[in-house]
N, C-alpha and C positions, 0 to 999 in steps of 0.2 A: 503493499499500499504506499501511497505517497502522503506527504504532510509531515511537518516537523512536530515533534512531541514537546509539550510544555506542561508543567504542573498547573493544575487548576488553582487560581488565586482566591483566597478567601478575604472578605472584608476585615480590616484591622482597626478596631475602634481607637486603639491607643495611638494610631498614626494620624488621627484627625479625620481628614477627608477619607471616605471609603475608597479602597483600591479597586480598579476595574476587574471584573470577572472574565475569565476566558473558559471555554469548554470545547471538548473534543466532539466532533460531529462527523457523521458519514453522509457525504453529499453526493447526490446524482448530479454529475456535471454535463451529461448529454446522454442520448440514447445509444445503446450498443452493448458491448461485452462487459466482463467483469471490471476492466480497467476504468469504466465510466464512474464507478463508485469510489470516492476518494476520502481518505481520512484528512480532516482539516481541523485546525485549532482556531476557533473564531472568537473575537471579543464578544462578550455577552452583555457588558454594561451593567449598571445597577437597575434591575428590573423595576418598573413602575406598575405595580399590579392594580388591575381593575378591582372593584369591589368584590366580584365574585370569583376571582382567580387565585390560584395557589402556585408557588414555585417549588419544584420537586427536583431533587438530585436523583437521578436515574442510576439504578445499580444493575439492572438487567433489562434487555429489550428482546422481543420476539421477532423472528424472521418468518415471513409468510410468503406464499406462492405469489401473492399480489405484488411483492417487491421484485420478484423475478420478471413479472409481466411489465411492471412499471419501468424497470431498467431498459426494456425493448420498446417503450412507448405504447404499450398495449393496455394500460390501466387508466381509464378515463378519469377517475376521482383525483389522481395525483396531479398537482400543479406542474407546469412546464419547468424543466431544468434551468438554473441550478435550484435544487430543492433538497432539503434534509429529508431522508427516507424514515420509515418506521411508523407503525400504527399502534403499538402497545409497548408498555413497559411497566416496571415496578421500582419504587424507590422511597425516599424519605422526604417529607415536606420540610422545606427550609423557611418558607414565609407564606403568609395568608393575606388576602385582601380584607379590607375593613368589614365587608358584609358577610364574610365566611364564618359561620357559628358552629358548624357540625365537624369541622376538621381543625387540627392544631399543629403547630410546628413540632417536628420530631415524630409524627405519626407515619407508619409505614402504609403505603397506598399502592394500588394498581391504577395506571393512568392510560387513557386512550385518546387518540386523535386520528384524523384522516392521514396526516403526515407529520413529521417533525420529531418522532419519538427517539430516533437514533442519535441521541445527544445527551451529554452529561447533565445539563440543566434544561428544564423545559417549564413553560408556563402554560397551564391548562385551566379550563373551567373547573370550579369545584365540583360541578355535576358530573364531570368525567374523571374524578378521583375517588376510588372506592377503597375503604379501610380493608387491610388484609387480616385474615385470621392469624393468631400468634404463631400457629404451627406451620404457616405457609412460608417457604423460602422466596427470595426475590426472583429466583429462576422460575419457580412454579407460578408466581404472580404474573410474570411476563408472558407465560405460556397459556394463561387462562382465557383472557377476554375474546380475542378475535376467533380462535378455533372453537372454543366451547359455546360462546354466544351463537355463532353460526350454526353449530350442530343442535343447540337446544331449541332456538327459534324455529328452525326447519322441522325438527322432529315433533315438537309439542305444540307450537302455535300454528304451524302451516299444514303438517301432514296428520296431526292429531293421533300420535302413536298411542295404541291401547294394547292390553294384554293379548297375546296369541298372534300378533301380527309378524310379518316377515319383512326385512329391510336389506336391500342391496347397498353396500358401502364401498364405493371405489376408492382406491388409494388408501386402503384400510390401515396401512402403517404410518400414514402421515398424520399431521397435527389434527385436522378435522376428522380424519378416519378414526383415530383412537378416541377422540372425544365423543364422536357419535357412537362408537361401540360401547364405551363406558356408560353413556346415558341410556342406551337401550337395555343395559342390565339393571337399571332402576325400575324397569316395567316387567312384570311376570311374563314368562313363556314367550319372549321375543326371539325370533330366529334371525341371526345375522349372517348373510353371505358377504365375504370381504375379499376383494381382489388385491393381491400383493405378489411380489416375486417369491418363489418357493423358500429362499433363505430366511424370509420374515414370518413364515407361517407358524412357527412354534410361539413366537412372542405375540402375535395377534390373536392366536388361539387362547393364550393366557389372559389376555385383555378381555376376551369375551366373544370373538368371532366363532360362530357355530360351524360354518363351512368355509374355509379358506380356499381360494381359487388362484392358481398361478396363471395370471393373464398372458404371460409371455409364451407359455407352451400349451395352454388350453383355451378353447372357445368358452368364455364364461357364460354365454347364453345357453349353450348345450349343457354345461355342467349344472347349471341351475335347474333346467328342465328335467334332468335325470333325478334330482332330488325332489323338486317341487314342480310337477308337470304343469300346474296351473300358473306358475310364475311367483311373483312376490307382490306384496302390498305397497311398498314404499321404495322408490329408487332415489338416492342421493347422487346427483350427477355433476361432478366438478370438471368433466372432460369436454363435452360439447361434440359437435360434428356427428359422425355416424353413431357414436355411442348413445347420443340422446335418442335417436330413433330406435336403437336396440333396447334401451331402457323403457321406452314407452310401450314397445311390443311385449316386453316382459311383465307388464302390470296385469294384475288381476282386475276383475270388475271392481269399481269403486276405489282403485289404487291411484296413487299420486307419484308423479316424477317431479323432482325439484332441481332445477338447473341453477348452479351457483358458481360456475366457473367455466373456463375454456382452456384447460390445460393442454389440449391437443394442439393449440396454437403455438406452444413453446417447445420446439424440438431442438434447436441448437442454442449456443451462446448468444447469438444475435437474432434479430427478428427474421423470420423466413416468410416471404410473400407466398411461397408455395403452400406452406403449412396453413397460413391464413385462409387462402382460397379453398383449400381442401376441407378445412373445418367448416367454413360457412356454406360451401356448396352442399355439403352432406348434412347440414343442420336440419333438425325436424321443423317442418313447416305444415301447419294445419289450422283450418278455420273452425269457427264455432259450430257451424252447421255439420261439418264432418266429425267434430269432436263429440257431439252429443250421443250418437249411437254407440260410442265406445264405452260409455260409462266410466271414463278415466279423467284424471285432473292433471293438467300441465301447469307448473308453478315456477316462478322465478324468484330468486332471493339474492339480495346484495346488502351486506351488513353496512356498508358505507352510506347507504341511503335510508337506513332505518331510523324511525323516530325515537325521541328520547324515552318515551313511556315504555316501549318494549325493551330497550336496552337496560333501563333501570330494573324493570321486572326480571329480566333474564339474569342479570348479575346478581340480584338478591337471591334468586333460586340456586344459582351455581355456587355461590359462596356458602349457602346453607348446606348443599349437597357435599361440598368439600369438607365442611366442618363435621358433617355426619359420617365422613369416611367413604362415601359412595362414589366419588370421583377423585382422581388424583392425576394431574398432568404427568405425562412421561417425558422426561428430558432426554433427548437423544445425545446432544453434545453441546458444549459452550465454546464459543470462540471470542477472543478479544477483538476490539475494532480493527486492529492492525491485520486481523486474519479474516476480514469479511469475505474476501474472494474464496477462501476455502470453505466458508460457511455457505455461500451461495452455490458453490459448485457441488457441495454435498447434497443439498436439496434438489438442485437441477438434475443431477444424476441418479435421483431417487435412492440415495443410500441411507437416508435417515429412517429411523423407526421412532416416531415421536417428534418432539419440538427441538428445533435448532435455536439456541439462545446466543445472543450477542452481549458482551460485557464491555461497557464504556471505559473502565478503568485501564490504564496502561498495563501491558503485559510486563510482569516482573522478570528480571533476569533469571532467577531461579526456576521460573516456569519454562523459559526457553531451554535451559540446561536440561531440565527433566524431559522435555519433549524430544531432545536429541538422543537420549539414552535408549 
């Protein structure tokens, strides 16, 4: 990574005027490959908080597939470069606005935003800062909101998951995949079909996948029909293209398919026009008149456009489930900001099982020595 390292400066009351703050950030400088995400040390200044804002020192950040798409210019909610990436993190409150009554300095919180979370210091609305359970680590806190909110709202608010249903979870070893599988376990007698490479089957089975399917060597449609000839009740589709049509055909009567991504568009390190054209050419297209006789539902979900009420309700439910021991984010790996290329490559090449985490603090020399051994 490029960018000079510098220690974060703290205000020094004894020195009279407060010293300027600086913070390490991961900035998307343009669309393209891994080299477009650069480590920068930016002046932060003394933040002037609005009444409803809090200043948070971030200890851990989540990496999502959206950032891989954003790097290629394929994620619409992300502002144009240069822009600091990141939609979720966890850290400690360092200051609060005058109108903030429910949060206090020193409190450990989960924070969310459409962008800007891959940074040591962030200012967010108090409504997007959620107190963490005492037993939750910063890494778990950073792994919770995007993946688990997506899975929770799709399964329970959109698809109305009830006992005895069956669910197809694509990319079952990824962040949303593991979150969805764990949440399915909170409902009795739910059957989960999960697609993942064979090397990941043992772990996703431990998480709760009933029938793991190696999508690289098997036709998942045929495999599902062998076990459940009538198909499944719910399909969670992060792939797009031809897989959306396959998912729709797999649905039982009164079943639902929820499209929430287009991973098939991301094939190489840089944007592929061929992959884009292939994905959209093969995308499911259906009108209401043709949909009615099927007795099936086609839904779309995008967390970045979700209203505050559903996010608040979902986070409250997820934090309660965590406190009850019913869900627990699985951390695949942690990378310091200097190693963001390795982190993105791990997710891009589908090597991760669970959440990939980024750590804002500089990598210590003893960490580097241990990695070389």
